PyMOL commands that place a pseudoatom at each C-alpha (Angstrom):
pseudoatom trace, name=CA, resn=UNK, resi=1, chain=A, elem=C, hetatm=0, pos=[-16.178, -37.460, 5.466]
pseudoatom trace, name=CA, resn=UNK, resi=2, chain=A, elem=C, hetatm=0, pos=[-19.212, -37.713, 7.745]
pseudoatom trace, name=CA, resn=UNK, resi=3, chain=A, elem=C, hetatm=0, pos=[-21.695, -38.414, 4.970]
pseudoatom trace, name=CA, resn=UNK, resi=4, chain=A, elem=C, hetatm=0, pos=[-21.879, -40.848, 2.077]
pseudoatom trace, name=CA, resn=UNK, resi=5, chain=A, elem=C, hetatm=0, pos=[-20.204, -44.192, 1.524]
pseudoatom trace, name=CA, resn=UNK, resi=6, chain=A, elem=C, hetatm=0, pos=[-16.948, -43.253, 3.304]
pseudoatom trace, name=CA, resn=UNK, resi=7, chain=A, elem=C, hetatm=0, pos=[-18.628, -42.233, 6.560]
pseudoatom trace, name=CA, resn=UNK, resi=8, chain=A, elem=C, hetatm=0, pos=[-18.042, -44.186, 9.774]
pseudoatom trace, name=CA, resn=UNK, resi=9, chain=A, elem=C, hetatm=0, pos=[-20.454, -47.092, 10.294]
pseudoatom trace, name=CA, resn=UNK, resi=10, chain=A, elem=C, hetatm=0, pos=[-22.417, -45.429, 13.111]
pseudoatom trace, name=CA, resn=UNK, resi=11, chain=A, elem=C, hetatm=0, pos=[-23.348, -42.259, 11.218]
pseudoatom trace, name=CA, resn=UNK, resi=12, chain=A, elem=C, hetatm=0, pos=[-27.128, -41.994, 10.859]
pseudoatom trace, name=CA, resn=UNK, resi=13, chain=A, elem=C, hetatm=0, pos=[-27.235, -38.624, 9.082]
pseudoatom trace, name=CA, resn=UNK, resi=14, chain=A, elem=C, hetatm=0, pos=[-25.157, -35.549, 8.388]
pseudoatom trace, name=CA, resn=UNK, resi=15, chain=A, elem=C, hetatm=0, pos=[-26.598, -32.243, 7.204]
pseudoatom trace, name=CA, resn=UNK, resi=16, chain=A, elem=C, hetatm=0, pos=[-24.858, -28.966, 6.446]
pseudoatom trace, name=CA, resn=UNK, resi=17, chain=A, elem=C, hetatm=0, pos=[-26.697, -25.667, 6.348]
pseudoatom trace, name=CA, resn=UNK, resi=18, chain=A, elem=C, hetatm=0, pos=[-24.689, -22.477, 6.093]
pseudoatom trace, name=CA, resn=UNK, resi=19, chain=A, elem=C, hetatm=0, pos=[-22.005, -22.766, 8.800]
pseudoatom trace, name=CA, resn=UNK, resi=20, chain=A, elem=C, hetatm=0, pos=[-23.839, -25.379, 10.890]
pseudoatom trace, name=CA, resn=UNK, resi=21, chain=A, elem=C, hetatm=0, pos=[-23.274, -29.122, 10.534]
pseudoatom trace, name=CA, resn=UNK, resi=22, chain=A, elem=C, hetatm=0, pos=[-25.640, -31.534, 12.283]
pseudoatom trace, name=CA, resn=UNK, resi=23, chain=A, elem=C, hetatm=0, pos=[-24.418, -35.093, 12.754]
pseudoatom trace, name=CA, resn=UNK, resi=24, chain=A, elem=C, hetatm=0, pos=[-26.585, -37.894, 14.128]
pseudoatom trace, name=CA, resn=UNK, resi=25, chain=A, elem=C, hetatm=0, pos=[-24.793, -41.089, 15.053]
pseudoatom trace, name=CA, resn=UNK, resi=26, chain=A, elem=C, hetatm=0, pos=[-25.167, -44.270, 17.069]
pseudoatom trace, name=CA, resn=UNK, resi=27, chain=A, elem=C, hetatm=0, pos=[-22.700, -43.980, 19.938]
pseudoatom trace, name=CA, resn=UNK, resi=28, chain=A, elem=C, hetatm=0, pos=[-22.873, -47.732, 20.498]
pseudoatom trace, name=CA, resn=UNK, resi=29, chain=A, elem=C, hetatm=0, pos=[-21.226, -48.143, 17.078]
pseudoatom trace, name=CA, resn=UNK, resi=30, chain=A, elem=C, hetatm=0, pos=[-19.080, -45.015, 16.698]
pseudoatom trace, name=CA, resn=UNK, resi=31, chain=A, elem=C, hetatm=0, pos=[-17.276, -43.300, 19.567]
pseudoatom trace, name=CA, resn=UNK, resi=32, chain=A, elem=C, hetatm=0, pos=[-18.023, -39.621, 20.156]
pseudoatom trace, name=CA, resn=UNK, resi=33, chain=A, elem=C, hetatm=0, pos=[-14.274, -38.930, 20.141]
pseudoatom trace, name=CA, resn=UNK, resi=34, chain=A, elem=C, hetatm=0, pos=[-14.006, -40.218, 16.572]
pseudoatom trace, name=CA, resn=UNK, resi=35, chain=A, elem=C, hetatm=0, pos=[-16.723, -37.824, 15.397]
pseudoatom trace, name=CA, resn=UNK, resi=36, chain=A, elem=C, hetatm=0, pos=[-15.021, -34.973, 17.227]
pseudoatom trace, name=CA, resn=UNK, resi=37, chain=A, elem=C, hetatm=0, pos=[-11.630, -35.863, 15.697]
pseudoatom trace, name=CA, resn=UNK, resi=38, chain=A, elem=C, hetatm=0, pos=[-13.088, -36.078, 12.184]
pseudoatom trace, name=CA, resn=UNK, resi=39, chain=A, elem=C, hetatm=0, pos=[-14.732, -32.664, 12.563]
pseudoatom trace, name=CA, resn=UNK, resi=40, chain=A, elem=C, hetatm=0, pos=[-11.416, -31.205, 13.764]
pseudoatom trace, name=CA, resn=UNK, resi=41, chain=A, elem=C, hetatm=0, pos=[-9.561, -32.719, 10.807]
pseudoatom trace, name=CA, resn=UNK, resi=42, chain=A, elem=C, hetatm=0, pos=[-12.142, -31.480, 8.297]
pseudoatom trace, name=CA, resn=UNK, resi=43, chain=A, elem=C, hetatm=0, pos=[-12.258, -27.944, 9.702]
pseudoatom trace, name=CA, resn=UNK, resi=44, chain=A, elem=C, hetatm=0, pos=[-8.526, -27.442, 10.297]
pseudoatom trace, name=CA, resn=UNK, resi=45, chain=A, elem=C, hetatm=0, pos=[-6.580, -29.643, 7.912]
pseudoatom trace, name=CA, resn=UNK, resi=46, chain=A, elem=C, hetatm=0, pos=[-8.718, -30.122, 4.789]
pseudoatom trace, name=CA, resn=UNK, resi=47, chain=A, elem=C, hetatm=0, pos=[-8.558, -27.257, 2.297]
pseudoatom trace, name=CA, resn=UNK, resi=48, chain=A, elem=C, hetatm=0, pos=[-11.759, -25.652, 1.106]
pseudoatom trace, name=CA, resn=UNK, resi=49, chain=A, elem=C, hetatm=0, pos=[-12.626, -25.885, -2.581]
pseudoatom trace, name=CA, resn=UNK, resi=50, chain=A, elem=C, hetatm=0, pos=[-11.463, -22.344, -3.343]
pseudoatom trace, name=CA, resn=UNK, resi=51, chain=A, elem=C, hetatm=0, pos=[-7.958, -22.954, -1.980]
pseudoatom trace, name=CA, resn=UNK, resi=52, chain=A, elem=C, hetatm=0, pos=[-5.117, -24.407, -3.989]
pseudoatom trace, name=CA, resn=UNK, resi=53, chain=A, elem=C, hetatm=0, pos=[-4.687, -28.095, -3.193]
pseudoatom trace, name=CA, resn=UNK, resi=54, chain=A, elem=C, hetatm=0, pos=[-1.812, -29.048, -0.924]
pseudoatom trace, name=CA, resn=UNK, resi=55, chain=A, elem=C, hetatm=0, pos=[1.154, -30.753, -2.475]
pseudoatom trace, name=CA, resn=UNK, resi=56, chain=A, elem=C, hetatm=0, pos=[1.962, -34.185, -1.050]
pseudoatom trace, name=CA, resn=UNK, resi=57, chain=A, elem=C, hetatm=0, pos=[4.707, -32.985, 1.296]
pseudoatom trace, name=CA, resn=UNK, resi=58, chain=A, elem=C, hetatm=0, pos=[2.617, -30.150, 2.763]
pseudoatom trace, name=CA, resn=UNK, resi=59, chain=A, elem=C, hetatm=0, pos=[-0.338, -32.501, 3.273]
pseudoatom trace, name=CA, resn=UNK, resi=60, chain=A, elem=C, hetatm=0, pos=[1.954, -35.007, 4.990]
pseudoatom trace, name=CA, resn=UNK, resi=61, chain=A, elem=C, hetatm=0, pos=[3.302, -32.323, 7.329]
pseudoatom trace, name=CA, resn=UNK, resi=62, chain=A, elem=C, hetatm=0, pos=[-0.226, -31.280, 8.309]
pseudoatom trace, name=CA, resn=UNK, resi=63, chain=A, elem=C, hetatm=0, pos=[-1.183, -34.921, 8.849]
pseudoatom trace, name=CA, resn=UNK, resi=64, chain=A, elem=C, hetatm=0, pos=[1.901, -35.410, 11.067]
pseudoatom trace, name=CA, resn=UNK, resi=65, chain=A, elem=C, hetatm=0, pos=[0.661, -32.662, 13.360]
pseudoatom trace, name=CA, resn=UNK, resi=66, chain=A, elem=C, hetatm=0, pos=[-3.025, -33.586, 13.265]
pseudoatom trace, name=CA, resn=UNK, resi=67, chain=A, elem=C, hetatm=0, pos=[-2.463, -37.296, 13.774]
pseudoatom trace, name=CA, resn=UNK, resi=68, chain=A, elem=C, hetatm=0, pos=[0.526, -36.932, 16.125]
pseudoatom trace, name=CA, resn=UNK, resi=69, chain=A, elem=C, hetatm=0, pos=[2.535, -39.254, 13.879]
pseudoatom trace, name=CA, resn=UNK, resi=70, chain=A, elem=C, hetatm=0, pos=[6.066, -37.876, 13.463]
pseudoatom trace, name=CA, resn=UNK, resi=71, chain=A, elem=C, hetatm=0, pos=[7.091, -40.543, 10.922]
pseudoatom trace, name=CA, resn=UNK, resi=72, chain=A, elem=C, hetatm=0, pos=[4.187, -40.012, 8.543]
pseudoatom trace, name=CA, resn=UNK, resi=73, chain=A, elem=C, hetatm=0, pos=[5.397, -38.866, 5.134]
pseudoatom trace, name=CA, resn=UNK, resi=74, chain=A, elem=C, hetatm=0, pos=[4.075, -38.389, 1.618]
pseudoatom trace, name=CA, resn=UNK, resi=75, chain=A, elem=C, hetatm=0, pos=[4.874, -41.991, 0.629]
pseudoatom trace, name=CA, resn=UNK, resi=76, chain=A, elem=C, hetatm=0, pos=[2.074, -43.133, 2.954]
pseudoatom trace, name=CA, resn=UNK, resi=77, chain=A, elem=C, hetatm=0, pos=[-0.694, -41.189, 1.161]
pseudoatom trace, name=CA, resn=UNK, resi=78, chain=A, elem=C, hetatm=0, pos=[-3.436, -43.637, 0.214]
pseudoatom trace, name=CA, resn=UNK, resi=79, chain=A, elem=C, hetatm=0, pos=[-4.437, -41.453, -2.729]
pseudoatom trace, name=CA, resn=UNK, resi=80, chain=A, elem=C, hetatm=0, pos=[-1.152, -42.286, -4.457]
pseudoatom trace, name=CA, resn=UNK, resi=81, chain=A, elem=C, hetatm=0, pos=[-2.227, -45.932, -4.586]
pseudoatom trace, name=CA, resn=UNK, resi=82, chain=A, elem=C, hetatm=0, pos=[-5.701, -45.286, -6.032]
pseudoatom trace, name=CA, resn=UNK, resi=83, chain=A, elem=C, hetatm=0, pos=[-6.206, -45.846, -9.765]
pseudoatom trace, name=CA, resn=UNK, resi=84, chain=A, elem=C, hetatm=0, pos=[-7.017, -42.714, -11.750]
pseudoatom trace, name=CA, resn=UNK, resi=85, chain=A, elem=C, hetatm=0, pos=[-6.034, -40.121, -9.149]
pseudoatom trace, name=CA, resn=UNK, resi=86, chain=A, elem=C, hetatm=0, pos=[-2.543, -39.386, -10.434]
for i in range(1, 86): cmd.bond("trace and resi %d" % i, "trace and resi %d" % (i + 1))
show_as sticks, trace
zoom trace
């Protein structure tokens, strides 16, 4: 999420080595709080590759907590609206 085409506009670089991730970003473009929030989401709410993927309802429940959005539900998953991901 912090590297590649989906990264926030201010990200300059993102490197991972073992358990250390180094992120360089332009704080005039991207707020520090956004980077911090994205790291929290990735480390606490995104499953690692060896885990079973979450079903839609479980992912929605985790997103409700992480995003403090009590009305968020599985119908709001963007992935459901992407071609070829079903």
